[in-house]
N, C-alpha and C positions, 0 to 999 in steps of 0.2 A: 050601978057598975061604971065609972070614969072612962073614957077614952081618950090618950090623949092625943094632941094634934097629930101626930107622925102615924099613929096606929089609925087614923081615919084617913089620911094622905096615902097610906098602903093600900087600906081597902080601895079607895076608890082608881088609883092606879090599876090595881088587879082588876077590877072589874071593868075598866075602859080598855083594858090590853084583851082580856076576854072578849068583848063586844067587838074591837077591831079585828082580830083572827077570825071573828066568825061572820064579819060582814065581808072580808078579803078571801076567804076560803073558795067560793065559787070561780075563783081567776086561777086559782092552780089547780084542776081538775085535769087530767092527762087522758080524757077519753079519746081514742081514736076516730078522728075525721073520716067520713064518708069515703070525700073525694082526698084520700091522703095519698099522695104519688111518691110518697118516700121511704114505702114499705118494703122489706124484700121482694115480696109477690107482684107489686106494682114497677118496681125496677126491674127486674127479668121480662115480665112481659112486654117493658118498653125496649129493652135488649133485644128480645127475639125479632121487634119490628124492625128497630135497626138493624141486625145482621141481616134480614132480608132484602135490604137494600145495600149493605157495604160489602164488597168482597176483596179478598186477598189480590185481585187481579188489579183492581178496577179503585185506584189510592188518588185520582186524581179529580174525586166527584166534589164538587162546589159544597160549602156545608148550609148554605142556603135552599140550594135544591133536592138539597137531603132532606132537611128540616119540612120542607113543602110536600115533597114525597111520603113523608112519616104521616104527617098530619091528614093528606088525602087518602092513608091505607083503611082499610073495610075493619082491621082490627082494632085500630087505634080509637079511643074511647074520646069521645071529646069532651063530655061531662066528668070524667072521671083526671083526665089529664087535661085540664083546662090550663094550669099553670105552666104548659111545656114551652118553652123558648128555644132560642139559638143559645145561651148558656147552658142548660139543663143537657142540651144535646152536646154540646162539647165537653160537659163532665161526662156522659157516657160515652162518646168516643176514647177518651181517654183511659175509662176503664176496659175497652176493647182492645187496646193495644198494651 
């Protein structure tokens, strides 16, 4: 049985395509990381801590001092929220208002 050149090229192309997908597949896994702070549960926990320090009558609080108070709180998990910074605090404050 003779195979022409285009058939051989197609077989090689399909084979290399499948091998490349197999090699790239581990990068596409969507497992949740143990320190993911973007889940609704983690966001709710952060909002609860922020609500402790932000009240309706105290609107003149500085965000830098608020960030420091939140990070020093006993309920704040430094290992889980290690990415928490000024920008994330600003986004949480926008959610509250």
